[in-house]
C-alpha positions as CSV (number, residue, x, y, z in Angstrom):
1,X,20.9,-19.4,-57.1
2,X,18.1,-19.4,-54.1
3,X,17.2,-15.9,-52.7
4,X,17.2,-15.7,-49.1
5,X,14.3,-14.1,-47.6
6,X,14.6,-10.1,-46.8
7,X,15.8,-9.7,-43.2
8,X,12.9,-7.5,-42.4
9,X,10.3,-10.3,-43.5
10,X,12.1,-12.5,-41.1
11,X,12.0,-10.1,-38.4
12,X,8.3,-9.3,-38.7
13,X,7.7,-13.2,-38.6
14,X,9.6,-13.2,-35.6
15,X,7.9,-10.3,-34.0
16,X,4.2,-11.8,-34.7
17,X,5.7,-15.0,-33.1
18,X,6.9,-13.1,-30.2
19,X,3.7,-11.2,-29.5
20,X,1.8,-14.9,-29.7
21,X,4.0,-16.3,-27.2
22,X,4.0,-13.2,-25.2
23,X,0.2,-13.1,-24.8
24,X,0.0,-17.1,-24.8
25,X,-1.7,-17.6,-21.3
26,X,-1.2,-21.3,-21.5
27,X,2.3,-21.2,-21.8
28,X,4.0,-20.4,-18.3
29,X,7.6,-20.0,-19.8
30,X,6.7,-17.2,-22.1
31,X,3.1,-15.4,-20.6
32,X,4.1,-11.9,-20.2
33,X,7.5,-12.7,-20.0
34,X,9.8,-10.7,-22.6
35,X,12.8,-12.8,-22.6
36,X,11.1,-16.2,-22.6
37,X,9.1,-15.0,-25.5
38,X,12.0,-13.9,-27.4
39,X,13.8,-17.4,-27.0
40,X,10.6,-19.3,-27.9
41,X,10.1,-17.0,-31.0
42,X,13.6,-18.0,-32.3
43,X,15.6,-15.0,-31.7
44,X,19.5,-16.0,-31.6
45,X,21.6,-14.2,-28.7
46,X,25.1,-15.0,-27.2
47,X,23.6,-14.4,-23.4
48,X,20.3,-14.3,-21.4
49,X,20.5,-10.4,-21.5
50,X,20.2,-10.3,-25.2
51,X,16.8,-12.0,-25.2
52,X,15.7,-9.2,-22.4
53,X,17.1,-6.7,-24.7
54,X,15.1,-8.0,-28.0
55,X,11.7,-8.5,-25.4
56,X,12.2,-5.0,-24.5
57,X,12.5,-3.6,-28.2
58,X,9.3,-5.7,-29.3
59,X,7.2,-4.8,-26.5
60,X,8.0,-1.2,-27.3
61,X,7.0,-1.8,-30.8
62,X,4.1,-3.7,-29.8
63,X,2.8,-1.8,-26.7
64,X,-0.5,-0.6,-28.4
65,X,-1.4,-4.2,-29.5
66,X,-0.2,-5.3,-26.0
67,X,-2.4,-2.8,-24.1
68,X,-5.6,-3.5,-26.3
69,X,-5.1,-7.3,-25.6
70,X,-4.6,-6.3,-21.8
71,X,-7.7,-4.3,-21.6
72,X,-9.8,-6.6,-23.6
73,X,-9.2,-9.4,-21.2
74,X,-10.3,-7.7,-18.1
75,X,-7.1,-5.8,-17.1
76,X,-8.2,-2.3,-18.1
77,X,-6.7,0.3,-16.0
78,X,-10.1,0.8,-14.0
79,X,-10.5,-3.1,-13.7
80,X,-6.8,-3.6,-12.7
81,X,-7.2,-0.8,-10.0
82,X,-10.7,-2.5,-8.6
83,X,-8.9,-5.8,-8.6
84,X,-5.8,-4.4,-7.1
85,X,-7.3,-2.8,-4.3
86,X,-9.4,-6.1,-3.5
87,X,-6.4,-8.1,-3.5
88,X,-4.6,-5.7,-1.2
89,X,-7.0,-6.3,1.5
90,X,-7.0,-10.2,0.7
91,X,-7.5,-12.2,3.9
92,X,-6.9,-16.0,4.4
93,X,-7.9,-18.2,7.3
94,X,-5.0,-19.6,9.4
95,X,-5.5,-22.6,11.8
96,X,-3.5,-23.0,15.3
97,X,-3.7,-26.0,17.5
98,X,-2.7,-26.3,21.1
99,X,-2.8,-29.3,23.4
100,X,-6.1,-29.7,25.3
101,X,-5.3,-31.2,28.8
102,X,-7.5,-32.6,31.5
103,X,-7.7,-31.7,35.0
104,X,-4.7,-33.7,35.8
105,X,-2.5,-31.9,33.3
106,X,-2.5,-34.5,30.9
107,X,-2.7,-34.1,27.0
108,X,-6.0,-35.6,25.7
109,X,-6.4,-34.0,22.4
110,X,-5.9,-30.9,20.3
111,X,-7.7,-27.4,20.1
112,X,-8.0,-26.1,17.1
113,X,-8.5,-22.3,16.5
114,X,-8.7,-20.6,13.3
115,X,-8.1,-17.0,12.6
116,X,-8.6,-14.8,9.8
117,X,-5.3,-12.8,8.8
118,X,-4.0,-10.9,6.1
119,X,-3.0,-12.9,3.1
120,X,0.5,-11.1,2.4
121,X,1.7,-13.6,0.1
122,X,-1.5,-13.1,-2.1
123,X,-1.2,-9.2,-1.6
124,X,2.4,-9.2,-2.9
125,X,1.6,-11.7,-5.9
126,X,-1.1,-9.6,-7.0
127,X,0.7,-6.5,-6.7
128,X,3.7,-7.9,-8.7
129,X,1.5,-9.5,-11.6
130,X,-0.4,-6.2,-11.6
131,X,2.9,-4.3,-12.2
132,X,4.1,-6.7,-14.7
133,X,1.0,-7.1,-16.7
134,X,0.8,-3.2,-17.3
135,X,4.7,-2.8,-17.9
136,X,5.4,-1.1,-14.9
137,X,8.3,-2.9,-13.7
138,X,11.8,-1.6,-14.4
139,X,14.8,-3.9,-14.7
140,X,15.6,-5.9,-11.6
141,X,18.7,-4.6,-11.3
142,X,17.1,-1.1,-11.0
143,X,15.8,-0.9,-7.6
144,X,13.8,2.0,-7.6
145,X,10.5,2.7,-9.9
146,X,10.8,6.1,-11.7
147,X,9.2,9.2,-9.9
148,X,6.8,9.7,-12.9
149,X,5.6,5.9,-12.5
150,X,5.0,6.2,-8.8
151,X,3.1,9.6,-8.8
152,X,0.9,8.5,-11.8
153,X,0.0,5.4,-9.6
154,X,-0.5,7.0,-6.3
155,X,-2.4,9.9,-7.9
156,X,-5.1,7.2,-9.5
157,X,-6.2,5.4,-6.2
158,X,-7.6,6.1,-3.2
159,X,-5.5,8.0,-0.4
160,X,-5.6,5.2,2.2
161,X,-4.9,2.5,-0.6
162,X,-2.1,4.7,-1.7
163,X,-0.3,5.0,1.5
164,X,-0.8,1.0,1.8
165,X,0.8,0.4,-1.7
166,X,3.9,2.8,-0.8
167,X,4.4,0.8,2.5
168,X,4.3,-2.4,0.7
169,X,6.7,-1.1,-1.6
170,X,9.2,0.3,0.4
171,X,9.1,-3.2,2.3
172,X,9.7,-4.9,-1.0
173,X,12.9,-2.6,-1.8
174,X,14.2,-3.0,1.9
175,X,13.9,-6.9,1.2
176,X,15.6,-6.7,-2.1
177,X,18.4,-4.3,-0.5
178,X,18.9,-7.0,2.2
179,X,18.9,-9.8,-0.5
180,X,21.5,-7.9,-2.5
181,X,23.6,-7.4,0.6
182,X,23.7,-11.2,1.4
183,X,24.7,-12.1,-2.1
184,X,27.6,-9.7,-2.0
185,X,28.6,-10.9,1.4
186,X,28.6,-14.5,0.2
187,X,30.5,-13.9,-3.3
188,X,33.2,-12.1,-1.3
189,X,33.6,-15.6,0.8
């Protein structure tokens, strides 16, 4: 009779696969995605939430290894703070056009004006990725970051940047609240 491999051996293999997929920057489905890495590593779950739970457990088991990898890849705490501060000030050039009219009031062309504006999408995306990479996100169903996490972030950056960050977080949470209310209203219909 054949012996089945020990369950512990299988889970260690899956754990190694999980971290391989989780840190694979070439794979959009699994890179820094706990649930996606769990699926790719071959875990079996009945629902989508099971993959997230396994991913969180694996992340907690391998947090030290992941932190070293993140630091080695240019996301040390100091490097991340500097990049975050730079990206929170990101700007982009927008182009606006207006009709050019002659002395009779006839349109004879376009005047294109360029303006430098805040790159809000870039700023929000940078903030989102920074929190994901450092594992500072809480589950989506919990709309509030823990007080400890917020205090440690705000105490470690420049006060002016902390104020901007607080405003962005409040805007993000109010947008999520509005979306949740809309979704709840739609589901009642």
